[in-house]
N, CA, C and O atoms as CSV, one atom per row, in Angstrom:
chain,resi,resn,atom,element,x,y,z
A,1,MET,N,N,98.435,123.830,109.759
A,1,MET,CA,C,99.316,122.817,109.209
A,1,MET,C,C,98.621,122.306,107.943
A,1,MET,O,O,97.393,122.356,107.866
A,2,ASN,N,N,99.280,121.874,107.069
A,2,ASN,CA,C,98.806,121.622,105.655
A,2,ASN,C,C,98.773,120.008,105.777
A,2,ASN,O,O,99.795,119.346,105.956
A,3,LYS,N,N,97.530,119.479,105.664
A,3,LYS,CA,C,97.415,117.965,105.389
A,3,LYS,C,C,97.381,117.513,104.109
A,3,LYS,O,O,96.554,118.054,103.375
A,4,GLY,N,N,98.052,116.679,103.666
A,4,GLY,CA,C,97.926,116.096,102.472
A,4,GLY,C,C,99.245,116.841,101.492
A,4,GLY,O,O,100.035,117.665,101.953
A,5,LEU,N,N,99.252,116.431,100.338
A,5,LEU,CA,C,100.249,117.105,99.361
A,5,LEU,C,C,99.422,118.263,98.504
A,5,LEU,O,O,98.213,118.309,98.277
A,6,SER,N,N,100.425,119.142,98.119
A,6,SER,CA,C,99.993,120.266,97.470
A,6,SER,C,C,99.645,119.797,95.963
A,6,SER,O,O,99.823,118.673,95.493
A,7,LYS,N,N,99.128,120.883,95.350
A,7,LYS,CA,C,98.847,120.463,93.808
A,7,LYS,C,C,100.166,120.360,92.978
A,7,LYS,O,O,100.353,119.645,91.994
A,8,LEU,N,N,100.995,121.173,93.542
A,8,LEU,CA,C,102.413,121.207,92.695
A,8,LEU,C,C,103.040,119.849,92.811
A,8,LEU,O,O,103.560,119.240,91.877
A,9,THR,N,N,102.938,119.430,94.070
A,9,THR,CA,C,103.502,117.996,94.441
A,9,THR,C,C,102.930,116.926,93.731
A,9,THR,O,O,103.584,115.992,93.267
A,10,LYS,N,N,101.587,117.071,93.635
A,10,LYS,CA,C,100.833,115.923,93.029
A,10,LYS,C,C,101.088,116.110,91.442
A,10,LYS,O,O,101.145,115.053,90.814
A,11,THR,N,N,101.223,117.116,90.825
A,11,THR,CA,C,101.601,117.349,89.450
A,11,THR,C,C,103.113,116.840,89.168
A,11,THR,O,O,103.403,116.230,88.139
A,12,PHE,N,N,103.969,117.127,90.100
A,12,PHE,CA,C,105.236,116.615,89.871
A,12,PHE,C,C,105.427,115.015,90.094
A,12,PHE,O,O,106.173,114.388,89.342
A,13,PHE,N,N,104.864,114.503,90.944
A,13,PHE,CA,C,104.661,113.124,90.983
A,13,PHE,C,C,103.984,112.299,89.850
A,13,PHE,O,O,104.370,111.191,89.478
A,14,GLY,N,N,102.888,113.011,89.334
A,14,GLY,CA,C,102.215,112.440,88.053
A,14,GLY,C,C,103.056,112.538,87.057
A,14,GLY,O,O,103.182,111.514,86.386
A,15,VAL,N,N,103.773,113.604,86.702
A,15,VAL,CA,C,104.717,113.707,85.690
A,15,VAL,C,C,105.878,112.792,85.634
A,15,VAL,O,O,106.184,112.224,84.585
A,16,ALA,N,N,106.560,112.630,86.784
A,16,ALA,CA,C,107.651,111.721,87.110
A,16,ALA,C,C,107.115,110.285,86.846
A,16,ALA,O,O,107.812,109.473,86.238
A,17,PHE,N,N,105.820,109.963,87.325
A,17,PHE,CA,C,105.322,108.643,86.977
A,17,PHE,C,C,105.293,108.367,85.271
A,17,PHE,O,O,105.658,107.302,84.775
A,18,LEU,N,N,104.879,109.325,84.624
A,18,LEU,CA,C,104.664,109.260,83.318
A,18,LEU,C,C,106.087,108.978,82.545
A,18,LEU,O,O,106.237,108.129,81.666
A,19,PHE,N,N,107.009,109.780,83.003
A,19,PHE,CA,C,108.292,109.829,82.378
A,19,PHE,C,C,108.904,108.369,82.807
A,19,PHE,O,O,109.568,107.758,81.969
A,20,LEU,N,N,108.712,107.881,83.936
A,20,LEU,CA,C,109.405,106.610,84.297
A,20,LEU,C,C,108.712,105.373,83.964
A,20,LEU,O,O,109.404,104.414,83.621
A,21,ILE,N,N,107.488,105.259,84.015
A,21,ILE,CA,C,106.798,104.157,83.661
A,21,ILE,C,C,106.341,103.776,82.283
A,21,ILE,O,O,106.379,102.649,81.789
A,22,VAL,N,N,105.893,104.906,81.728
A,22,VAL,CA,C,105.481,104.771,80.269
A,22,VAL,C,C,106.459,104.247,79.395
A,22,VAL,O,O,106.153,103.295,78.677
A,23,PRO,N,N,107.863,104.851,79.344
A,23,PRO,CA,C,108.753,104.279,78.407
A,23,PRO,C,C,109.123,102.894,78.702
A,23,PRO,O,O,109.553,102.189,77.789
A,24,ALA,N,N,109.009,102.482,79.774
A,24,ALA,CA,C,109.327,101.015,80.057
A,24,ALA,C,C,108.385,99.994,79.581
A,24,ALA,O,O,108.644,98.808,79.377
A,25,ALA,N,N,107.200,100.626,79.419
A,25,ALA,CA,C,106.062,99.738,78.739
A,25,ALA,C,C,105.903,99.880,77.376
A,25,ALA,O,O,105.335,98.955,76.796
A,26,MET,N,N,106.294,100.879,76.700
A,26,MET,CA,C,106.234,101.039,75.303
A,26,MET,C,C,107.318,100.209,74.627
A,26,MET,O,O,108.447,100.055,75.094
A,27,ALA,N,N,106.858,99.675,73.453
A,27,ALA,CA,C,107.906,98.914,72.585
A,27,ALA,C,C,107.607,99.142,71.131
A,27,ALA,O,O,106.420,99.293,70.844
A,28,ALA,N,N,108.336,99.183,70.343
A,28,ALA,CA,C,108.179,99.278,68.922
A,28,ALA,C,C,108.153,97.897,68.192
A,28,ALA,O,O,109.052,97.065,68.320
A,29,ASP,N,N,107.238,97.757,67.551
A,29,ASP,CA,C,107.146,96.506,66.550
A,29,ASP,C,C,107.691,96.689,65.289
A,29,ASP,O,O,108.033,97.823,64.953
A,30,GLY,N,N,107.847,95.581,64.407
A,30,GLY,CA,C,108.511,95.617,63.362
A,30,GLY,C,C,108.289,96.623,62.417
A,30,GLY,O,O,109.211,96.941,61.666
A,31,HIS,N,N,107.103,97.218,62.341
A,31,HIS,CA,C,106.892,98.551,61.377
A,31,HIS,C,C,107.192,99.762,61.853
A,31,HIS,O,O,106.966,100.725,61.121
A,32,GLY,N,N,107.729,99.964,63.094
A,32,GLY,CA,C,108.191,101.153,63.468
A,32,GLY,C,C,107.087,102.036,64.497
A,32,GLY,O,O,107.461,103.055,65.077
A,33,THR,N,N,105.673,101.486,64.633
A,33,THR,CA,C,104.822,101.942,65.414
A,33,THR,C,C,104.933,101.354,66.817
A,33,THR,O,O,105.447,100.266,67.076
A,34,ALA,N,N,104.346,102.269,67.764
A,34,ALA,CA,C,104.694,101.823,69.122
A,34,ALA,C,C,103.503,101.109,69.835
A,34,ALA,O,O,102.469,101.772,69.923
A,35,THR,N,N,103.505,100.214,70.204
A,35,THR,CA,C,102.484,99.463,70.940
A,35,THR,C,C,102.552,99.619,72.445
A,35,THR,O,O,103.669,99.596,72.962
A,36,PHE,N,N,101.524,99.769,73.174
A,36,PHE,CA,C,101.584,100.268,74.652
A,36,PHE,C,C,102.180,99.158,75.489
A,36,PHE,O,O,103.264,99.416,76.012
A,37,LEU,N,N,101.706,98.090,75.679
A,37,LEU,CA,C,101.922,97.184,76.785
A,37,LEU,C,C,102.231,95.718,76.129
A,37,LEU,O,O,101.345,94.864,76.111
A,38,THR,N,N,103.382,95.499,75.654
A,38,THR,CA,C,103.731,94.217,75.157
A,38,THR,C,C,104.077,93.371,76.291
A,38,THR,O,O,104.056,93.774,77.454
A,39,ASP,N,N,104.425,92.082,75.901
A,39,ASP,CA,C,104.843,91.204,76.836
A,39,ASP,C,C,106.155,91.535,77.749
A,39,ASP,O,O,106.299,91.197,78.924
A,40,ALA,N,N,107.079,92.270,76.951
A,40,ALA,CA,C,108.303,92.543,77.678
A,40,ALA,C,C,108.018,93.647,78.344
A,40,ALA,O,O,108.600,93.784,79.421
A,41,GLY,N,N,107.255,94.507,77.991
A,41,GLY,CA,C,106.846,96.007,78.750
A,41,GLY,C,C,106.030,95.483,80.021
A,41,GLY,O,O,106.244,96.076,81.078
A,42,ALA,N,N,105.192,94.517,80.017
A,42,ALA,CA,C,104.372,94.189,81.123
A,42,ALA,C,C,105.272,93.381,82.200
A,42,ALA,O,O,105.014,93.398,83.404
A,43,GLY,N,N,106.311,92.703,81.655
A,43,GLY,CA,C,107.121,91.973,82.340
A,43,GLY,C,C,108.028,93.002,83.187
A,43,GLY,O,O,108.342,92.723,84.344
A,44,LYS,N,N,108.409,94.108,82.619
A,44,LYS,CA,C,109.343,95.217,83.328
A,44,LYS,C,C,108.478,95.854,84.216
A,44,LYS,O,O,108.772,95.989,85.404
A,45,LEU,N,N,107.325,96.296,83.683
A,45,LEU,CA,C,106.258,97.047,84.574
A,45,LEU,C,C,106.125,96.262,85.833
A,45,LEU,O,O,106.266,96.790,86.936
A,46,GLY,N,N,105.821,94.853,85.646
A,46,GLY,CA,C,105.373,94.100,86.796
A,46,GLY,C,C,106.537,93.985,87.962
A,46,GLY,O,O,106.390,93.980,89.184
A,47,GLY,N,N,107.713,93.898,87.195
A,47,GLY,CA,C,109.038,93.667,88.182
A,47,GLY,C,C,109.287,94.867,89.031
A,47,GLY,O,O,109.568,94.833,90.229
A,48,ALA,N,N,109.140,96.077,88.188
A,48,ALA,CA,C,109.410,97.370,88.896
A,48,ALA,C,C,108.397,97.611,89.894
A,48,ALA,O,O,108.747,98.089,90.973
A,49,ILE,N,N,107.192,97.342,89.674
A,49,ILE,CA,C,106.065,97.566,90.584
A,49,ILE,C,C,106.070,96.622,91.990
A,49,ILE,O,O,105.718,96.939,93.127
A,50,GLY,N,N,106.570,95.424,91.510
A,50,GLY,CA,C,106.684,94.390,92.684
A,50,GLY,C,C,107.935,94.806,93.591
A,50,GLY,O,O,107.753,94.737,94.807
A,51,ALA,N,N,109.148,95.216,93.144
A,51,ALA,CA,C,110.240,95.444,93.926
A,51,ALA,C,C,109.906,96.893,94.629
A,51,ALA,O,O,110.358,97.136,95.748
A,52,GLY,N,N,109.237,97.675,94.047
A,52,GLY,CA,C,108.934,98.966,94.756
A,52,GLY,C,C,107.988,98.667,95.977
A,52,GLY,O,O,108.209,99.114,97.103
A,53,LEU,N,N,106.969,97.913,95.672
A,53,LEU,CA,C,106.184,97.663,96.844
A,53,LEU,C,C,106.793,96.827,98.041
A,53,LEU,O,O,106.476,96.958,99.223
A,54,ALA,N,N,107.733,95.935,97.520
A,54,ALA,CA,C,108.466,95.160,98.613
A,54,ALA,C,C,109.289,96.045,99.421
A,54,ALA,O,O,109.351,95.912,100.643
A,55,ILE,N,N,109.992,97.041,98.714
A,55,ILE,CA,C,110.842,97.936,99.453
A,55,ILE,C,C,110.015,98.841,100.316
A,55,ILE,O,O,110.459,99.139,101.425
A,56,MET,N,N,108.956,99.267,99.953
A,56,MET,CA,C,107.966,100.139,100.714
A,56,MET,C,C,107.414,99.435,101.859
A,56,MET,O,O,107.244,99.984,102.947
A,57,GLY,N,N,107.117,98.146,101.602
A,57,GLY,CA,C,106.449,97.518,102.778
A,57,GLY,C,C,107.604,97.178,103.920
A,57,GLY,O,O,107.322,97.229,105.117
A,58,GLY,N,N,108.700,96.886,103.526
A,58,GLY,CA,C,109.952,96.512,104.244
A,58,GLY,C,C,110.142,97.790,105.204
A,58,GLY,O,O,110.274,97.678,106.422
A,59,ALA,N,N,110.141,99.002,104.525
A,59,ALA,CA,C,110.646,100.304,105.158
A,59,ALA,C,C,109.524,100.742,106.088
A,59,ALA,O,O,109.771,101.399,107.099
A,60,ALA,N,N,108.262,100.370,105.737
A,60,ALA,CA,C,106.983,100.683,106.554
A,60,ALA,C,C,107.260,99.870,107.891
A,60,ALA,O,O,107.248,100.421,108.992
A,61,GLY,N,N,107.483,98.671,107.730
A,61,GLY,CA,C,107.566,97.569,108.857
A,61,GLY,C,C,108.693,98.211,109.847
A,61,GLY,O,O,108.494,98.496,111.028
A,62,ILE,N,N,109.851,98.372,109.170
A,62,ILE,CA,C,111.043,98.842,110.217
A,62,ILE,C,C,110.620,100.021,110.839
A,62,ILE,O,O,110.840,100.127,112.045
A,63,ALA,N,N,110.028,100.967,110.217
A,63,ALA,CA,C,109.786,102.181,110.886
A,63,ALA,C,C,108.920,102.090,111.843
A,63,ALA,O,O,109.033,102.767,112.865
A,64,ARG,N,N,107.848,101.169,111.631
A,64,ARG,CA,C,106.782,100.867,112.739
A,64,ARG,C,C,107.527,100.190,113.915
A,64,ARG,O,O,107.145,100.423,115.062
A,65,ILE,N,N,108.516,99.408,113.697
A,65,ILE,CA,C,109.196,98.681,114.887
A,65,ILE,C,C,110.069,99.725,115.625
A,65,ILE,O,O,110.090,99.761,116.855
A,66,GLY,N,N,110.795,100.579,114.852
A,66,GLY,CA,C,111.619,101.442,115.361
A,66,GLY,C,C,110.657,102.442,116.393
A,66,GLY,O,O,110.909,102.529,117.595
A,67,GLY,N,N,109.700,103.063,115.843
A,67,GLY,CA,C,108.827,103.923,116.426
A,67,GLY,C,C,108.246,103.169,117.904
A,67,GLY,O,O,108.294,103.732,118.998
A,68,SER,N,N,107.790,102.023,117.713
A,68,SER,CA,C,107.255,101.280,118.913
A,68,SER,C,C,108.400,100.974,119.872
A,68,SER,O,O,108.188,100.968,121.085
A,69,ALA,N,N,109.508,100.740,119.408
A,69,ALA,CA,C,110.445,100.552,120.303
A,69,ALA,C,C,111.008,101.745,121.210
A,69,ALA,O,O,111.328,101.678,122.397
A,70,VAL,N,N,111.050,102.857,120.353
A,70,VAL,CA,C,111.277,104.188,121.196
A,70,VAL,C,C,110.320,104.481,122.225
A,70,VAL,O,O,110.624,104.848,123.360
A,71,GLU,N,N,109.178,104.312,121.804
A,71,GLU,CA,C,107.991,104.535,122.822
A,71,GLU,C,C,108.127,103.530,123.995
A,71,GLU,O,O,107.856,103.896,125.139
A,72,SER,N,N,108.542,102.273,123.729
A,72,SER,CA,C,108.473,101.249,124.773
A,72,SER,C,C,109.632,101.661,125.750
A,72,SER,O,O,109.506,101.579,126.971
A,73,ILE,N,N,110.746,102.100,125.139
A,73,ILE,CA,C,111.921,102.482,126.061
A,73,ILE,C,C,111.703,103.746,126.846
A,73,ILE,O,O,112.298,103.935,127.907
A,74,ALA,N,N,110.798,104.677,126.301
A,74,ALA,CA,C,110.597,105.822,127.088
A,74,ALA,C,C,109.609,105.521,128.089
A,74,ALA,O,O,109.521,106.362,128.984
A,75,ARG,N,N,108.797,104.465,128.159
A,75,ARG,CA,C,107.877,104.164,129.083
A,75,ARG,C,C,108.545,103.424,130.057
A,75,ARG,O,O,108.294,103.677,131.235
A,76,GLN,N,N,109.405,102.495,129.756
A,76,GLN,CA,C,110.354,101.471,130.661
A,76,GLN,C,C,111.686,101.665,130.323
A,76,GLN,O,O,112.200,100.845,129.563
A,77,PRO,N,N,112.401,102.680,130.782
A,77,PRO,CA,C,113.846,102.570,130.377
A,77,PRO,C,C,114.696,101.628,130.908
A,77,PRO,O,O,115.787,101.495,130.354
A,78,GLU,N,N,114.378,100.807,132.054
A,78,GLU,CA,C,115.172,99.694,132.445
A,78,GLU,C,C,115.103,98.626,131.500
A,78,GLU,O,O,116.069,97.864,131.452
A,79,ALA,N,N,114.085,98.427,130.706
A,79,ALA,CA,C,113.952,97.318,129.797
A,79,ALA,C,C,114.333,97.581,128.248
A,79,ALA,O,O,113.939,96.911,127.293
A,80,GLY,N,N,115.213,98.737,128.211
A,80,GLY,CA,C,115.780,99.245,127.052
A,80,GLY,C,C,116.572,98.293,126.254
A,80,GLY,O,O,116.506,98.218,125.027
A,81,GLY,N,N,117.467,97.434,127.152
A,81,GLY,CA,C,118.434,96.633,126.390
A,81,GLY,C,C,117.692,95.466,125.913
A,81,GLY,O,O,118.103,95.016,124.843
A,82,ARG,N,N,116.608,94.815,126.497
A,82,ARG,CA,C,115.833,93.708,125.881
A,82,ARG,C,C,114.930,94.267,124.627
A,82,ARG,O,O,114.783,93.623,123.588
A,83,ILE,N,N,114.362,95.525,124.864
A,83,ILE,CA,C,113.652,95.903,123.786
A,83,ILE,C,C,114.420,96.290,122.451
A,83,ILE,O,O,113.989,96.129,121.309
A,84,GLY,N,N,115.699,96.857,122.837
A,84,GLY,CA,C,116.496,97.106,121.701
A,84,GLY,C,C,117.103,95.743,120.889
A,84,GLY,O,O,117.102,95.722,119.658
A,85,THR,N,N,117.500,94.874,121.504
A,85,THR,CA,C,117.716,93.539,121.086
A,85,THR,C,C,116.710,92.973,120.288
A,85,THR,O,O,117.037,92.472,119.212
A,86,ASN,N,N,115.365,92.973,120.698
A,86,ASN,CA,C,114.152,92.386,120.021
A,86,ASN,C,C,113.933,93.157,118.798
A,86,ASN,O,O,113.561,92.577,117.777
A,87,MET,N,N,114.140,94.452,118.821
A,87,MET,CA,C,113.948,95.406,117.724
A,87,MET,C,C,115.055,95.083,116.723
A,87,MET,O,O,114.714,95.120,115.541
A,88,ILE,N,N,116.250,94.792,116.982
A,88,ILE,CA,C,117.190,94.563,115.953
A,88,ILE,C,C,117.039,93.197,115.361
A,88,ILE,O,O,117.438,92.984,114.216
A,89,ILE,N,N,116.468,92.234,116.107
A,89,ILE,CA,C,116.170,91.062,115.373
A,89,ILE,C,C,115.085,90.993,114.608
A,89,ILE,O,O,115.087,90.215,113.654
A,90,SER,N,N,114.018,91.754,114.875
A,90,SER,CA,C,112.803,91.903,113.972
A,90,SER,C,C,113.141,92.789,112.715
A,90,SER,O,O,112.683,92.534,111.601
A,91,ALA,N,N,113.960,93.825,112.973
A,91,ALA,CA,C,114.308,94.536,111.798
A,91,ALA,C,C,115.053,93.707,110.810
A,91,ALA,O,O,114.810,93.803,109.607
A,92,ALA,N,N,116.051,92.811,111.335
A,92,ALA,CA,C,116.937,91.961,110.382
A,92,ALA,C,C,115.995,90.929,109.724
A,92,ALA,O,O,116.303,90.621,108.573
A,93,LEU,N,N,114.867,90.325,110.268
A,93,LEU,CA,C,114.002,89.386,109.691
A,93,LEU,C,C,113.205,90.173,108.529
A,93,LEU,O,O,112.945,89.647,107.446
A,94,ILE,N,N,112.899,91.303,108.824
A,94,ILE,CA,C,112.074,92.100,107.888
A,94,ILE,C,C,113.036,92.515,106.645
A,94,ILE,O,O,112.594,92.506,105.496
A,95,GLU,N,N,114.305,92.861,106.926
A,95,GLU,CA,C,115.155,93.070,105.981
A,95,GLU,C,C,115.411,91.944,105.059
A,95,GLU,O,O,115.469,91.999,103.831
A,96,GLY,N,N,115.566,90.856,105.873
A,96,GLY,CA,C,115.885,89.509,104.986
A,96,GLY,C,C,114.729,89.236,104.114
A,96,GLY,O,O,114.918,88.931,102.937
A,97,PHE,N,N,113.589,89.322,104.596
A,97,PHE,CA,C,112.148,89.000,103.691
A,97,PHE,C,C,112.148,90.225,102.443
A,97,PHE,O,O,111.824,90.004,101.276
A,98,THR,N,N,112.592,91.563,102.994
A,98,THR,CA,C,112.419,92.296,101.866
A,98,THR,C,C,113.438,92.054,100.655
A,98,THR,O,O,113.227,92.261,99.460
A,99,PHE,N,N,114.564,91.579,101.250
A,99,PHE,CA,C,115.750,91.373,100.036
A,99,PHE,C,C,115.230,90.278,99.366
A,99,PHE,O,O,115.463,90.223,98.158
A,100,PHE,N,N,114.514,89.306,99.925
A,100,PHE,CA,C,114.186,88.018,99.387
A,100,PHE,C,C,113.250,88.376,98.188
A,100,PHE,O,O,113.515,88.148,97.008
A,101,SER,N,N,112.051,89.005,98.690
A,101,SER,CA,C,111.065,89.486,97.668
A,101,SER,C,C,111.621,90.423,96.547
A,101,SER,O,O,111.116,90.420,95.425
A,102,LEU,N,N,112.680,91.231,96.884
A,102,LEU,CA,C,113.316,92.172,95.958
A,102,LEU,C,C,113.932,91.227,94.822
A,102,LEU,O,O,113.588,91.395,93.652
A,103,ILE,N,N,114.791,90.290,95.160
A,103,ILE,CA,C,115.340,89.227,94.286
A,103,ILE,C,C,114.201,88.527,93.416
A,103,ILE,O,O,114.323,88.265,92.219
A,104,VAL,N,N,113.242,88.302,94.079
A,104,VAL,CA,C,112.253,87.439,93.387
A,104,VAL,C,C,111.582,88.241,92.172
A,104,VAL,O,O,111.384,87.817,91.033
A,105,ALA,N,N,111.302,89.422,92.662
A,105,ALA,CA,C,110.796,90.331,91.715
A,105,ALA,C,C,111.733,90.721,90.451
A,105,ALA,O,O,111.364,90.874,89.286
A,106,ILE,N,N,112.860,90.824,90.908
A,106,ILE,CA,C,113.811,91.057,89.687
A,106,ILE,C,C,114.126,89.893,88.893
A,106,ILE,O,O,114.537,90.041,87.743
A,107,MET,N,N,113.955,88.624,89.455
A,107,MET,CA,C,114.189,87.531,88.643
A,107,MET,C,C,112.883,87.122,87.732
A,107,MET,O,O,113.002,86.557,86.645
A,108,LEU,N,N,111.785,87.434,88.241
A,108,LEU,CA,C,110.555,87.279,87.465
A,108,LEU,C,C,110.566,88.209,86.450
A,108,LEU,O,O,110.155,87.861,85.343
A,109,ARG,N,N,110.998,89.423,86.644
A,109,ARG,CA,C,111.075,90.594,85.640
A,109,ARG,C,C,111.979,89.990,84.556
A,109,ARG,O,O,111.578,90.062,83.395
A,110,GLY,N,N,113.022,89.470,84.783
A,110,GLY,CA,C,113.876,88.905,83.763
A,110,GLY,C,C,113.303,87.795,82.972
A,110,GLY,O,O,113.525,87.701,81.765
A,111,ALA,N,N,112.444,86.805,83.736
A,111,ALA,CA,C,112.023,85.690,83.038
A,111,ALA,C,C,110.917,86.131,82.202
A,111,ALA,O,O,110.657,85.460,81.203
A,112,ALA,N,N,110.302,87.057,82.442
A,112,ALA,CA,C,109.190,87.685,81.674
A,112,ALA,C,C,109.648,88.282,80.493
A,112,ALA,O,O,108.912,88.237,79.508
A,113,THR,N,N,110.796,88.863,80.420
A,113,THR,CA,C,111.376,89.689,79.201
A,113,THR,C,C,112.148,88.940,78.458
A,113,THR,O,O,112.450,89.467,77.388
A,114,GLY,N,N,112.672,87.656,78.690
A,114,GLY,CA,C,113.638,87.040,77.733
A,114,GLY,C,C,113.882,85.791,78.035
A,114,GLY,O,O,114.659,85.130,77.347
């Protein structure tokens, strides 16, 4: 079994990162030359990274809750209803926090750029 990512996959993600992140950070000044990280580019980059981290954290939390709930129900099937209810409540709280942090990241990105 292969552990980790292959070289082709790492290369693909590296190129995708360059194509997606670098143009957002680049900006042209009045003379037509490109500068790397202006205030507007840093704001867009920070907002994109913040939103991505918020979504990844929420997804990891919900995945962990779901996995633990399935294990708990497998060990004690008679407690499945209570475990499922608690799982849904916890997942909803995580979704709410993720949505809130996503909105904050987008608002900060807008405030930094204009």
